[in-house]
C-alpha positions in Angstrom: -0.1 0.3 -0.2 1.3 3.5 -0.9 2.0 5.5 1.7 -0.1 8.8 1.6 1.3 11.8 4.3 3.4 14.6 4.5 7.2 14.9 6.1 8.1 17.2 7.3 11.6 19.1 5.7 13.9 20.2 8.4 12.9 17.1 10.5 15.2 13.3 10.7 16.3 12.8 6.9 15.3 16.1 5.5 17.5 18.8 7.3 17.4 20.6 4.8 21.1 22.0 5.8 21.9 18.6 5.8 20.5 17.7 1.8 21.0 18.9 -1.3 17.5 20.2 -2.0 16.6 23.8 -1.5 12.8 24.8 -0.6 11.9 28.3 -2.1 8.9 29.7 0.3 8.4 32.6 -2.2 7.3 33.1 -4.7 3.8 31.3 -4.5 3.5 28.2 -4.4 7.1 27.2 -3.2 9.3 25.1 -6.0 11.9 22.6 -5.0 15.0 22.8 -6.4 17.2 19.1 -6.6 20.2 19.7 -7.2 19.9 23.0 -8.7 16.9 22.1 -11.0 13.1 22.9 -10.1 11.5 19.3 -10.0 8.1 19.9 -10.6 5.3 17.8 -7.9 2.3 17.4 -8.6 1.6 18.4 -4.8 3.2 21.8 -4.0 4.5 22.2 -0.6 3.0 24.0 1.4 3.6 26.0 4.6 2.5 25.5 7.9 3.6 27.1 11.2 7.0 27.8 9.8 7.9 23.9 8.9 7.8 23.2 4.6 5.7 19.8 4.6 6.6 17.8 1.5 4.6 14.1 0.6 5.6 11.0 1.5 5.9 10.0 -2.6 7.3 13.3 -3.1 10.1 13.1 -0.9 10.6 9.1 -2.2 11.0 10.8 -5.9 13.6 13.5 -4.6 15.5 11.1 -3.3 15.3 7.7 -5.1 13.5 5.7 -2.5 10.7 3.7 -2.8 8.0 4.9 -0.2 5.3 2.0 0.9 2.7 1.8 4.4 2.2 -1.4 6.4 -1.2 0.1 8.1 -0.6 -3.5 10.2 2.4 -2.4 11.9 1.3 1.3 11.3 5.2 1.8 9.9 6.2 3.7 7.0 8.8 2.5 5.3 11.7 4.0 2.9 14.0 1.7 1.0 16.5 2.5 -1.9 15.1 2.3 -5.4 16.6 4.0 -8.6 15.7 5.2 -11.0 17.3 3.2 -15.2 16.8 5.9 -18.4 15.5 3.6 -21.0 14.2 6.7 -23.4 15.5 9.9 -25.0 15.0 12.2 -27.9 17.4 12.1 -30.2 19.8 14.9 -29.2 19.8 12.9 -25.7 18.6 15.9 -24.4 15.4 14.7 -23.4 15.3 11.8 -20.5 12.6 9.8 -19.6 13.7 7.1 -16.6 11.4 5.2 -14.1 11.3 1.9 -11.0 13.1 -0.5 -13.2 11.2 -4.1 -11.7 12.3 -7.4 -12.1 9.7 -8.1 -14.9 11.1 -5.6 -17.1 8.8 -3.0 -16.4 8.7 0.9 -15.6 7.3 2.7 -12.8 6.7 6.5 -11.4 8.4 7.7 -14.5 10.2 10.5 -14.5 10.7 13.0 -17.9 14.1 14.3 -17.0 15.8 17.9 -19.2 18.7 19.7 -18.8 17.2 22.2 -17.0 13.8 20.5 -15.1 12.4 16.9 -13.5 8.5 16.1 -13.7 7.6 12.8 -12.6 4.5 11.9 -14.8 1.5 10.3 -13.8 -0.5 7.7 -14.4 1.3 5.3 -16.6 3.8 2.7 -16.6 5.6 0.9 -19.1 5.1 -2.9 -19.2 7.4 -3.3 -22.5 9.8 -2.0 -22.9 9.4 -2.6 -26.9 6.8 0.0 -26.4 9.1 2.8 -24.9 7.6 6.0 -24.7 8.7 8.4 -28.4 9.7 11.8 -27.7 9.9 14.9 -29.6 10.6 18.5 -30.5 8.0 20.3 -32.4 6.6 24.0 -32.4 2.7 23.2 -31.5 2.1 25.9 -30.2 3.2 28.4 -32.5 5.4 30.4 -30.9 8.8 29.9 -32.4 9.9 27.9 -29.5 10.1 23.3 -29.5 7.3 22.5 -27.3 8.3 18.7 -26.1 6.3 15.8 -27.5 5.7 12.3 -25.5 3.8 9.6 -27.2 3.6 6.5 -24.9 1.5 3.3 -25.4 -1.7 2.8 -23.4 -2.4 -0.4 -24.8 -1.1 -3.1 -27.2 -2.5 -6.4 -28.2 -4.6 -8.7 -31.3 -6.4 -6.0 -32.9 -5.4 -3.4 -30.7 -2.3 -0.9 -30.2 -3.9 2.6 -28.7 -1.3 5.7 -27.4 -1.4 9.0 -25.9 0.0 12.2 -26.3 1.8 14.2 -23.3 2.9 18.1 -24.1 5.2 20.1 -22.1 6.1 23.7 -23.0 10.0 24.6 -22.5 9.0 25.4 -18.5 8.4 22.4 -18.5 4.7 23.4 -18.6 1.6 20.7 -19.6 0.2 22.1 -22.9 -3.1 20.2 -22.2 -4.7 17.9 -25.2 -8.0 17.3 -26.9 -8.9 13.3 -26.6 -9.2 12.4 -29.6 -11.8 9.1 -29.2 -14.2 11.8 -27.8 -13.7 14.6 -31.1 -13.8 11.2 -33.8 -17.4 10.2 -31.8 -18.5 13.2 -32.4 -18.0 13.0 -36.2 -18.7 9.5 -36.6 -21.6 7.7 -37.2 -21.7 3.6 -39.2 -24.9 1.5 -39.3 -25.0 -2.1 -40.8 -27.4 -3.7 -42.9 -28.0 -6.8 -44.7 -26.1 -5.7 -47.5 -24.5 -3.1 -46.9 -21.9 -1.1 -44.2 -22.8 2.6 -44.2 -20.2 5.0 -42.3 -21.2 8.5 -41.5 -18.1 11.4 -41.0 -19.5 14.8 -41.0 -22.1 14.1 -43.5 -20.5 12.4 -46.0 -21.8 8.8 -46.4 -19.3 6.3 -47.6 -20.7 2.7 -48.5 -19.4 -1.0 -48.2 -21.1 -4.1 -49.8 -21.1 -7.0 -47.2 -19.1 -8.8 -50.6 -16.2 -6.5 -49.8 -16.0 -8.3 -46.2 -13.2 -10.7 -45.7 -14.9 -10.8 -42.0 -18.6 -11.8 -44.3 -21.8 -10.7 -42.9 -21.6 -8.7 -39.4 -24.1 -7.8 -37.1 -22.7 -4.6 -35.1 -22.1 -1.4 -36.8 -18.6 -0.3 -37.8 -16.8 0.6 -34.0 -13.5 3.0 -33.5 -11.2 3.2 -30.6 -9.4 -0.1 -30.6 -6.7 1.6 -32.8 -5.4 5.1 -31.9 -1.9 6.1 -32.7 -0.2 9.7 -32.5 2.3 11.3 -34.8 3.7 14.1 -35.7 4.4 15.9 -39.2 5.8 18.7 -39.3 5.2 21.6 -36.3 1.3 19.2 -36.2 0.5 16.7 -33.9 -1.7 14.3 -35.5 -4.5 11.5 -34.8 -5.3 8.6 -36.1 -8.2 5.9 -34.9 -9.0 2.4 -37.2 -12.7 2.0 -38.5 -13.1 -1.6 -37.5 -15.5 -4.0 -38.2 -14.8 -7.5 -36.2 -11.8 -8.3 -34.5 -9.8 -9.0 -36.8 -10.8 -6.1 -39.9 -9.9 -2.9 -40.7 -11.6 -0.9 -43.2 -10.0 2.6 -42.8 -8.9 5.3 -41.0 -9.4 7.8 -39.9 -7.0 11.2 -38.7 -7.9 14.9 -37.2 -5.3 17.2 -36.7 -4.5 19.6 -33.5 -4.1 23.4 -33.5 -3.6 25.4 -30.2 -6.1 27.8 -29.4 -7.4 29.5 -26.0 -4.1 27.6 -23.9 -5.2 24.2 -25.3 -4.5 21.8 -28.4 -7.8 21.8 -30.4 -9.0 18.7 -31.9 -9.4 19.8 -36.0 -11.8 17.6 -38.3 -12.0 14.1 -39.1 -11.0 12.9 -42.8 -12.1 9.0 -43.4 -9.1 7.3 -46.4 -11.0 3.6 -47.3 -8.6 1.1 -47.6 -8.0 0.7 -51.3 -9.4 -3.4 -51.4 -12.6 -1.9 -50.0 -13.1 0.6 -53.0 -15.3 0.2 -55.4 
């Protein structure tokens, strides 16, 4: 069970004068500097009664420790754990590391650059063959290269999904509109005894049942089992395959993102039917 709590930065092993960490009380929110590099945390430290308090999990990530809580003995355990780098950008200026397990998976992912380190919450890498892709592109149009990380979130027979994380040079995350939701708003389908019908933003595509390798189908085509993200120049694109059976796909929906009002917004979906299903 993971420990959930706070540790006072001036007690135990967190005596500020004895470590390389510097906690700055101003400006608000409090910044954490580790060996001269800012560490961006999910929950910022707080200043209470002249004490700087840091979450135990943050303490563990700062010092490469595994923090666990034993509820039966009411004990917090802090053990050594070394993060291992396993993905980097082509110019080697951006790196992702994680806590390596004996089975080869990576947890507690950390994004590291020459100017900051940032925890990547909510993601693990279960298969090193699907390590994150790290690229740079000016997605916001401000002339500065943003960091684009594409993480594999699912894979298997008839399934491959990924998700993009985008950060500015300042380590601030840039929100990305969910592509699956955007596709659903623009996609409709139905099936009859003779044909499959697709409707993308009012544009209708018909595929005769005779062209399907899997033969007659009972359910309308769906999307989302295959979802990929790519960069084309300074444009982020999302693609999902249109699926008629667990092993058969008939075309791709693709959309491009544009930056507006602080958000990378999904554009209009375009459909490309695979040649073998055309007339």
